[in-house]
C-alpha positions in Angstrom: 46.5 -3.2 -29.2 42.8 -3.2 -30.1 41.6 -0.6 -32.6 38.4 1.3 -32.3 37.0 3.5 -35.1 35.0 6.4 -33.7 32.7 8.1 -36.2 31.4 11.4 -35.0 30.8 14.8 -36.7 31.3 16.9 -33.5 35.0 17.5 -33.1 34.8 18.3 -29.4 33.0 15.0 -28.7 35.3 13.1 -31.0 38.5 14.4 -29.4 37.3 14.0 -25.8 36.1 10.4 -26.1 39.1 9.5 -28.2 41.5 10.7 -25.5 39.6 8.8 -22.8 39.7 5.6 -24.8 43.4 6.0 -25.6 44.1 6.3 -21.9 42.4 2.9 -21.5 44.8 1.3 -23.9 42.9 1.4 -27.2 44.2 2.6 -30.6 41.5 5.1 -31.8 40.8 6.0 -35.5 38.3 8.8 -36.1 36.0 9.7 -38.9 33.8 12.9 -39.2 30.9 11.4 -41.2 29.4 8.1 -42.2 31.0 8.0 -45.6 34.4 8.5 -44.2 33.7 5.9 -41.5 32.7 3.3 -44.1 35.9 4.0 -46.0 38.1 3.7 -43.0 36.4 0.6 -41.7 36.9 -1.1 -45.1 40.6 0.0 -45.2 41.7 -0.7 -41.6 39.3 -3.4 -40.3 39.0 -2.1 -36.7 38.0 -4.4 -33.9 35.0 -2.3 -33.1 33.1 0.8 -34.4 31.5 3.6 -32.4 28.9 5.1 -34.6 27.2 8.4 -34.0 23.8 8.2 -35.7 23.0 11.8 -36.5 25.7 13.1 -38.9 25.7 15.1 -42.2 26.7 13.7 -45.6 25.9 10.1 -44.5 24.2 9.4 -41.2 25.0 6.5 -38.9 22.0 4.4 -40.0 23.0 4.4 -43.6 26.7 3.9 -42.8 25.8 0.9 -40.6 23.7 -0.7 -43.3 26.5 -0.4 -45.7 29.0 -1.9 -43.3 26.7 -4.8 -42.5 26.0 -5.3 -46.2 29.7 -5.8 -47.0 31.0 -9.3 -46.2 34.4 -7.8 -45.3 33.1 -5.4 -42.6 29.9 -7.3 -41.5 31.6 -9.1 -38.6 32.9 -5.8 -37.1 30.7 -5.0 -34.0 29.0 -1.5 -34.1 27.8 0.4 -31.1 25.3 3.1 -31.9 25.7 6.4 -30.0 22.3 8.2 -29.7 21.0 11.2 -27.9 19.0 10.4 -24.7 16.0 12.4 -25.9 15.8 11.0 -29.4 12.9 8.5 -29.1 13.1 5.7 -31.7 16.8 6.1 -32.4 17.6 2.8 -30.6 15.1 0.8 -32.6 16.3 2.4 -35.9 19.9 1.6 -35.0 19.2 -2.0 -34.1 17.2 -2.4 -37.3 20.1 -1.0 -39.3 22.3 -3.8 -37.9 24.0 -2.2 -34.9 25.1 -4.7 -32.2 24.4 -2.5 -29.2 23.7 1.2 -28.4 24.7 3.7 -25.8 23.0 7.0 -24.9 24.7 10.3 -24.6 26.1 11.7 -22.4 28.4 8.7 -22.5 29.0 6.7 -19.3 32.6 5.5 -20.0 32.6 2.6 -17.5 29.4 1.2 -19.0 30.7 1.8 -22.6 34.0 0.0 -21.8 32.0 -3.1 -20.6 30.1 -3.2 -23.8 33.2 -2.7 -25.9 35.1 -5.6 -24.3 32.0 -7.9 -24.5 31.5 -7.2 -28.2 35.1 -7.5 -29.1 35.4 -10.8 -27.2 32.3 -12.2 -28.8 33.5 -11.2 -32.3 36.8 -12.9 -31.7 35.1 -16.0 -30.4 32.8 -16.0 -33.4 35.8 -15.9 -35.8 37.5 -18.7 -33.9 34.5 -20.9 -33.5 33.4 -23.5 -36.0 30.2 -22.2 -37.7 27.1 -23.9 -36.2 24.1 -24.5 -38.4 20.9 -23.6 -36.5 17.5 -25.0 -37.5 14.5 -22.6 -37.8 11.0 -24.0 -38.2 8.5 -21.8 -40.1 4.9 -22.8 -39.3 2.2 -21.3 -41.6 -0.7 -22.8 -43.5 -0.1 -20.4 -46.4 2.5 -21.8 -48.8 3.4 -18.4 -50.2 4.1 -17.0 -46.7 6.3 -19.9 -45.9 8.3 -19.6 -49.1 8.8 -15.8 -48.9 9.8 -15.9 -45.2 12.1 -18.9 -45.9 13.9 -17.0 -48.8 14.4 -13.9 -46.7 15.8 -15.9 -43.8 18.2 -17.8 -45.9 21.6 -17.5 -44.3 24.7 -19.8 -44.2 24.1 -20.3 -40.5 20.4 -21.2 -40.8 18.7 -24.3 -41.9 15.1 -23.6 -42.8 12.4 -26.2 -42.2 8.7 -25.7 -42.9 5.4 -27.0 -41.5 2.0 -26.3 -43.0 -0.1 -27.1 -39.9 0.1 -27.2 -36.2 0.1 -31.0 -36.1 2.9 -31.2 -38.7 4.9 -28.6 -36.6 4.6 -30.8 -33.5 5.7 -33.8 -35.4 8.8 -31.9 -36.5 9.5 -30.6 -33.0 9.1 -34.1 -31.6 12.0 -35.3 -33.7 14.3 -32.8 -32.0 17.0 -30.5 -33.4 14.9 -27.4 -33.8 16.5 -24.2 -32.4 13.7 -21.7 -32.9 10.1 -21.7 -34.2 8.3 -18.9 -36.1 4.7 -19.7 -35.5 1.7 -18.2 -37.3 -1.1 -17.4 -34.9 -4.1 -18.0 -37.2 -4.2 -21.5 -38.7 -7.2 -23.9 -39.3 -7.6 -27.1 -37.3 -5.1 -26.1 -34.6 -4.3 -22.5 -33.9 -0.8 -21.1 -33.2 -1.7 -20.5 -29.5 -2.7 -24.2 -29.1 0.5 -25.3 -30.7 2.4 -23.0 -28.4 0.7 -24.5 -25.3 1.6 -28.0 -26.3 5.3 -27.0 -27.0 5.5 -25.2 -23.6 4.3 -28.3 -21.8 7.7 -29.8 -22.8 10.1 -27.0 -23.6 11.1 -23.9 -21.7 11.3 -20.4 -23.3 15.1 -20.8 -23.3 15.3 -24.4 -24.7 13.0 -23.7 -27.6 12.3 -20.1 -28.4 9.0 -19.4 -30.1 8.3 -16.1 -32.0 4.6 -15.6 -32.9 3.7 -14.1 -36.3 0.4 -12.2 -36.0 -1.7 -9.5 -37.6 -1.2 -6.0 -36.3 -4.7 -5.6 -35.0 -4.6 -8.8 -33.0 -3.6 -7.2 -29.7 -5.5 -9.6 -27.4 -4.0 -12.6 -29.3 -0.4 -11.2 -28.8 -1.0 -10.7 -25.1 -2.4 -14.3 -24.8 0.5 -15.7 -26.7 3.1 -13.9 -24.5 1.2 -15.1 -21.4 1.3 -18.6 -22.7 5.0 -18.6 -23.1 5.9 -17.0 -26.5 9.4 -15.4 -26.4 8.5 -12.6 -28.7 6.2 -11.7 -31.7 6.4 -10.0 -35.1 3.5 -8.4 -36.9 2.3 -8.6 -40.6 3.3 -7.2 -43.0 6.7 -8.5 -41.8 9.6 -6.1 -41.4 12.4 -8.6 -42.3 15.3 -6.7 -40.6 13.2 -6.7 -37.4 12.4 -10.4 -37.8 16.1 -11.2 -38.2 17.0 -9.0 -35.2 14.5 -10.7 -33.0 15.6 -14.2 -34.1 19.2 -13.2 -33.4 18.3 -11.9 -29.9 16.4 -15.1 -29.0 19.2 -17.4 -30.2 21.8 -15.3 -28.4 19.9 -15.6 -25.2 19.6 -19.3 -25.7 23.3 -19.6 -26.4 24.3 -17.5 -23.4 22.0 -19.6 -21.1 23.3 -22.9 -22.4 26.9 -21.8 -22.0 26.2 -20.7 -18.5 24.5 -24.0 -17.8 27.5 -26.0 -19.1 29.9 -23.9 -17.1 28.0 -24.5 -13.9 27.6 -28.3 -14.2 29.5 -31.3 -15.6 28.8 -32.2 -19.2 25.9 -34.6 -19.6 24.9 -36.9 -22.3 22.5 -35.3 -24.9 18.9 -35.6 -23.9 16.7 -37.7 -26.1 14.1 -35.9 -28.2 11.1 -34.9 -26.2 7.8 -36.5 -26.9 5.6 -33.6 -27.9 2.2 -35.1 -28.4 -0.1 -33.5 -30.9 -3.9 -33.9 -30.6 -4.9 -37.5 -31.4 -7.9 -36.2 -33.3 -8.8 -33.1 -35.2 -11.1 -31.9 -32.4 -9.9 -28.4 -31.4 -8.4 -28.3 -28.0 -7.4 -31.9 -27.3 -4.0 -33.3 -26.5 -3.3 -37.1 -26.7 -6.4 -39.2 -26.1 -8.3 -37.3 -23.5 -6.5 -34.4 -21.8 -7.6 -31.0 -22.8 -5.4 -28.2 -24.0 -4.9 -25.6 -21.3 -7.1 -22.6 -21.7 -5.2 -19.5 -22.9 -4.0 -17.5 -20.0 -5.8 -14.3 -19.2 -4.2 -11.2 -20.8 -1.3 -9.8 -18.8 -2.1 -6.8 -16.7 0.1 -4.5 -14.7 -0.3 -4.8 -11.0 -2.8 -2.1 -10.1 -4.3 -0.9 -6.9 -7.4 -2.9 -7.6 -5.3 -6.1 -7.1 -4.1 -4.9 -3.7 -6.6 -6.5 -1.5 -5.4 -5.2 1.8 -4.8 -1.6 0.9 -8.4 -0.4 0.4 -9.4 2.6 2.4 -12.8 4.0 3.4 -14.0 7.4 4.7 -16.9 8.6 6.8 -18.4 10.2 3.7 -19.2 6.9 2.1 -22.5 5.1 2.9 -21.4 2.4 5.3 -22.0 -1.2 4.4 -24.6 -3.1 6.3 -23.2 -4.3 9.7 -22.0 -7.9 9.7 -24.4 -10.4 11.2 -23.7 -11.8 14.6 -20.9 -14.4 14.5 -23.2 -17.4 14.6 -26.0 -16.0 12.5 -26.5 -18.1 9.4 -29.5 -18.7 7.1 -31.1 -22.2 7.1 -28.9 -23.3 4.2 -25.8 -23.1 6.4 -24.1 -20.6 4.1 -23.4 -17.1 5.3 -25.7 -14.5 3.9 -24.3 -13.0 0.7 -22.4 -9.8 1.5 -22.2 -6.9 -0.8 -19.7 -7.1 -3.7 -17.3 -4.3 -4.4 -16.2 -3.4 -7.9 -14.0 -0.6 -9.2 -15.4 2.2 -11.3 -13.7 5.2 -13.0 -13.5 6.9 -9.6 -13.0 4.1 -7.1 -10.0 1.8 -6.9 -8.9 -0.3 -3.9 -6.4 1.6 -1.9 -5.7 4.1 -4.7 -6.0 7.2 -2.6 -6.1 8.2 1.0 -9.6 8.7 2.3 -11.4 7.0 -0.6 -14.9 5.7 -0.2 -15.9 2.1 -0.5 -18.2 1.1 -3.3 -20.4 -2.0 -2.7 -22.5 -3.8 -5.3 -24.3 -7.1 -5.5 -22.2 -10.2 -6.4 -21.8 -10.8 -10.2 -24.5 -12.9 -11.7 -23.8 -16.6 -11.1 -21.0 -16.1 -8.6 -20.9 -17.1 -5.0 -18.7 -16.1 -2.1 -16.8 -18.9 -0.6 -18.1 -20.7 2.5 -15.0 -20.8 4.7 -15.6 -22.3 8.1 -15.0 -19.8 10.8 -15.0 -16.7 8.5 -17.8 -14.4 7.4 -17.0 -13.0 4.0 -17.9 -9.3 3.9 -17.0 -8.5 0.3 -14.6 -9.0 -2.6 -11.6 -6.7 -2.5 -9.8 -7.5 -5.7 -8.7 -10.1 -8.3 -5.2 -10.8 -9.6 -3.1 -13.5 -11.2 -3.1 -15.5 -8.0 -6.9 -15.5 -7.4 -9.5 -13.5 -5.6 -9.1 -11.7 -2.3 -11.9 -11.1 0.2 -12.4 -9.0 3.2 -13.7 -11.2 6.0 -14.5 -11.3 9.7 -12.8 -14.1 11.8 -15.9 -15.0 13.8 -14.2 -16.5 16.9 -11.5 -13.8 17.2 -13.8 -10.9 16.0 -11.0 -9.7 13.8 -10.9 -8.3 10.3 -8.7 -10.4 7.9 -8.0 -10.6 4.2 -8.4 -14.0 2.6 -6.8 -14.9 -0.7 -8.5 -17.8 -2.4 -5.9 -19.1 -4.9 -7.0 -20.0 -8.4 -7.2 -23.8 -8.8 -5.0 -23.5 -12.0 -2.0 -23.3 -9.6 -2.6 -26.8 -8.2 -1.4 -28.9 -11.0 0.2 -31.7 -8.9 0.4 -32.8 -5.2 3.9 -31.3 -4.9 2.5 -27.8 -5.6 0.1 -28.3 -2.6 2.9 -29.5 -0.3 5.1 -26.6 -1.3 2.3 -24.1 -0.7 1.8 -25.4 2.9 5.6 -25.5 3.5 5.9 -21.9 2.4 2.9 -20.6 4.4 3.9 -22.5 7.5 7.3 -20.8 7.3 5.6 -17.4 6.6 3.3 -18.0 9.6 6.4 -18.1 11.9 7.2 -14.5 10.9 6.1 -11.8 13.4 7.4 -8.4 12.5 5.9 -4.9 12.2 7.2 -4.6 8.7 5.6 -7.8 7.4 1.9 -8.4 6.7 1.2 -11.3 9.1 0.0 -14.7 7.9 -2.8 -16.2 10.1 -4.2 -19.3 8.5 -4.4 -21.5 5.4 -6.8 -24.2 4.3 -8.6 -26.0 1.5 -11.7 -24.8 -0.2 -13.5 -26.3 -3.3 -10.6 -28.0 -5.0 -8.4 -25.1 -4.2 -6.7 -23.5 -1.2 -6.8 -20.2 0.6 -4.4 -18.0 2.6 -5.6 -15.8 5.5 -3.5 -12.7 6.3 -3.6 -9.5 8.3 -6.0 -6.9 7.0 -4.0 -3.6 6.6 -5.6 -0.3 5.7 -3.2 1.8 3.7 -1.8 2.4 0.3 0.8 0.6 -1.8 4.0 2.5 -2.7 3.3 2.3 -6.4 0.0 4.0 -6.0 1.6 6.6 -3.7 4.2 7.5 -6.3 1.6 7.6 -9.1 -0.6 10.0 -7.1 2.0 12.4 -5.7 5.2 11.8 -7.7 8.6 10.6 -6.6 9.2 10.6 -2.8 11.7 12.8 -1.2 15.1 11.3 -0.4 14.2 11.3 3.3 10.9 9.5 2.7 12.4 6.9 0.3 15.2 6.1 2.8 12.6 5.8 5.5 10.6 3.3 3.5 13.6 1.3 2.3 15.1 0.9 5.8 11.7 -0.5 7.0 11.5 -2.9 4.1 15.1 -4.0 4.9 14.1 -4.7 8.5 11.2 -6.9 7.4 13.4 -8.8 4.9 16.1 -9.3 7.5 13.5 -11.0 9.7 12.4 -13.2 6.9 16.0 -13.9 5.9 16.8 -15.1 9.5 13.9 -17.5 9.1 15.3 -18.8 5.8 12.6 -17.2 3.6 13.1 -15.4 0.3 10.3 -13.3 -1.1 11.1 -13.3 -4.8 8.7 -10.6 -5.8 9.7 -7.4 -4.0 8.1 -4.4 -5.8 6.2 -1.3 -4.9 2.8 -2.9 -5.3 3.8 -5.5 -2.7 4.8 -2.8 -0.2 2.1 -1.2 1.9 2.3 2.1 3.7 -0.1 2.4 6.7 -0.6 5.0 9.3 -1.6 4.6 12.9 -4.4 6.9 14.1 -3.3 10.0 16.0 -3.4 9.5 19.8 -6.4 10.9 21.6 -6.2 13.1 24.7 -6.7 11.2 28.0 -10.4 10.4 28.6 -11.4 11.2 25.0 -13.3 8.8 22.8 -13.1 8.4 19.0 -16.3 9.1 17.1 -16.9 7.6 13.7 -14.8 5.1 11.7 -11.1 5.1 12.1 -9.1 6.7 9.2 -5.7 5.1 9.5 -4.2 6.4 6.2 -2.5 9.7 7.1 -2.2 12.6 4.6 0.1 11.8 1.6 2.7 14.3 2.8 3.2 12.1 6.0 5.1 9.3 4.3 8.0 9.8 6.7 5.6 8.7 9.6 4.2 5.7 7.8 4.9 2.1 8.6 5.8 0.0 5.5 4.8 -3.6 5.4 5.9 -6.4 3.0 2.9 -8.3 1.4 2.6 -11.8 0.0 5.6 -13.3 1.9 5.7 -17.0 1.1 3.5 -17.0 -2.0 5.8 -16.2 -4.9 6.9 -19.8 -5.5 3.3 -20.9 -5.9 3.7 -20.0 -9.6 6.8 -22.3 -10.0 6.8 -26.0 -11.1 7.5 -28.5 -8.4 10.6 -30.1 -9.8 12.9 -27.7 -11.7 15.0 -29.7 -14.3 17.4 -27.6 -16.3 14.7 -27.5 -19.1 12.2 -26.0 -16.7 14.5 -23.6 -14.9 13.2 -20.4 -16.4 9.5 -21.0 -16.6 6.5 -21.5 -14.4 3.5 -23.7 -14.8 2.1 -21.1 -17.1 5.5 -20.5 -18.6 6.1 -17.2 -16.8 9.1 -16.5 -14.7 8.6 -16.0 -11.0 8.7 -12.4 -10.1 8.0 -9.1 -11.9 10.2 -8.1 -14.9 10.8 -4.5 -13.9 12.2 -5.5 -10.5 13.8 -9.0 -11.0 17.4 -9.9 -10.4 19.3 -11.3 -13.4 19.8 -14.7 -11.8 16.1 -15.0 -10.9 15.2 -15.0 -14.6 17.0 -18.3 -15.0 15.9 -20.2 -11.8 13.8 -18.8 -9.0 14.4 -21.8 -6.8 18.2 -21.2 -6.7 18.1 -17.5 -5.6 18.8 -16.2 -2.1 18.1 -13.0 -0.1 20.4 -11.1 -2.5 17.8 -11.4 -5.2 15.4 -9.6 -2.9 18.0 -7.0 -2.4 18.3 -6.4 -6.1 14.5 -6.0 -6.3 14.7 -3.6 -3.3 17.3 -1.6 -5.3 14.9 -1.3 -8.3 12.2 -0.3 -5.9 14.4 2.4 -4.3 15.2 3.7 -7.8 11.4 3.8 -8.6 10.6 5.7 -5.4 13.1 8.4 -6.3 12.9 8.5 -10.1 9.1 7.9 -10.5 9.8 5.3 -13.1 11.3 1.8 -13.3 15.0 1.3 -14.1 14.4 -0.1 -17.5 11.1 1.2 -18.9 11.0 -1.1 -22.0 7.8 -2.4 -23.4 8.7 -6.1 -23.7 9.8 -8.6 -21.0 12.6 -10.1 -23.0 14.1 -6.7 -23.6 13.8 -6.0 -19.9 15.7 -9.2 -19.2 18.5 -8.3 -21.4 18.8 -4.8 -19.8 18.8 -6.3 -16.3 21.6 -8.6 -17.4 23.7 -6.1 -19.4 22.8 -2.5 -18.9 22.9 0.1 -16.2 19.8 2.3 -15.6 19.8 6.0 -16.4 21.6 7.9 -13.6 19.2 9.4 -11.0 20.7 12.8 -11.8 18.7 12.5 -15.1 15.5 12.9 -13.1 16.5 15.0 -10.1 19.6 16.8 -8.6 19.0 16.3 -4.9 20.0 12.6 -4.5 23.2 12.5 -2.4 26.1 10.4 -3.9 25.9 8.1 -0.9 22.3 7.2 -1.6 23.0 6.7 -5.3 25.9 4.4 -4.4 23.6 2.3 -2.2 21.2 1.9 -5.1 24.1 1.0 -7.4 25.3 -1.6 -5.0 21.9 -3.1 -4.5 21.5 -3.4 -8.3 24.9 -5.0 -9.0 24.6 -7.6 -11.7 26.4 -10.3 -9.7 25.0 -11.3 -6.2 28.5 -11.3 -4.7 28.9 -7.6 -5.5 25.7 -6.5 -3.7 25.0 -6.0 -0.1 24.9 -9.5 1.4 22.1 -9.0 4.0 19.2 -6.6 4.4 20.8 -5.4 7.7 23.7 -4.1 5.6 21.3 -1.9 3.6 19.6 -0.7 6.7 22.9 0.3 8.3 24.2 1.9 5.0 21.2 4.3 5.1 21.3 5.1 8.8 23.7 8.0 8.3 21.5 9.5 5.6 18.3 9.2 7.8 20.1 10.7 10.8 21.3 13.7 8.7 17.7 14.6 7.6 16.0 14.2 11.0 
């Protein structure tokens, strides 16, 4: 029988949870404060410790530090129990050495999963032969290298040092490095440039890289994370935090490699990769002639200004100049430059119902694309994929949205072939709940994608403006999304990036009496309270894989050409973090579950600050119950969300139609 030591000063809590654990087959020892807990752990060596963090005499943080500082009790896993409202408790607990944490009130099923996982891991660690892991410290300052090396000295770690970026790449090329601690500011070759060379050969799982940067270098941190850094630490270094982040990255690597070996026959060890440092000391060169890739743009949240097809105008705005006749062109053959629209503090694209257009001249030195058959009327927005324009299809006299995709996505011919395969498949879709694809073509060493122009508002903006939706409204939206995804599923397509900003609500104009004529511009976005009458459309079907490398070897399975996973961290299925090419419609259903949760709660399931922490939570944790945010969610609806967000695909709904049907009774009950 496995033994759990429960340290808790509140007798009622102690007795209640102890009885529940005993009914599950555990032997439970109890302690009423940290000092008593340390003594009992030392005497009885339990299999696991549940540690309340706020206690008199000795609190849980100090008790955990003492337990982890004693070689006899260090291997015993500790789960911190913290109050939901106590911000910062989790970070303090993990820094003290806790192996996991659980918020009160305790969810017993979730706690039992963590208990079993940690006890099993601890037993496996005792049985396993210790493995020496190689950590490479890269810093041009000798004192920094020596201090960090001393503080990281552990029996399980072998510490190597490099005093420059070129020297670091030489060490990495020889193979055998398990993790790199990389200083961002170095002469000759910066940490960011070293990172970009490493990521050309190694994924974020195969060779984790933790950047070491100054606190005020926010832009550099963002650029490093965009370029493929796993994590970062700031100077002056907090060494317990450094150790915890190293441990987390190595644990992720170990878990992924064990999953990979379980899924495929054992293969011969791969030879060391040829990581080529710059041939000269010229900053920004790799090998003889190829340039280092430019640092990626800082990461930004998807905002309404990136939603090209959700912009709305009102009669109160000064209308733009009417478009020229379809065949009217200046002597140069280029369409006359249309006005350019930029956001200001009041105006965003699609951010509110009845918002005015704001038009300005094109930025200095910029030009609108000259796409045959289309007259560009203005720029609607910019995002990670490229620039989106509002345009008139001249022959059909129809408004469209054109996404000109950034040329950085066209790294090889296979990327182009994959793009046209995807958009051809998307063009076969014809469904009222999917933004239609009309055309695609080549422009100026890049390619463009023409889609239906939809006036409306994305669901993320809707929730930000008016708060969480009612249960009826959320179910109405989710059932429509499911219908669109079912149509795509039947055509063999997976979206891979379902999220509120990719879901557009649009309203048809109210019908006119017989014989009446409409005066003034159409206003198709109904009032915000009319969500239950909106049509919801899925945007960007067929474009998600454009970020993905053409041939996914095991080494490239979790990264993209810019070393970012395909999808959005807040909504991504656990299996999609590892390989976006191998997922099926059930990954979209997981994302739909996260979206459903957001519509009702007003926040994402795991509101962590860092992507890697989000990934861990999507793999291991359950989100806070919806009852934490509101009391009116029926159990049936909560169960639907829970099933959509099951960790394993086989435990979810298997088709979007299943989701649609599961919510039918709820919709019928509210109409």
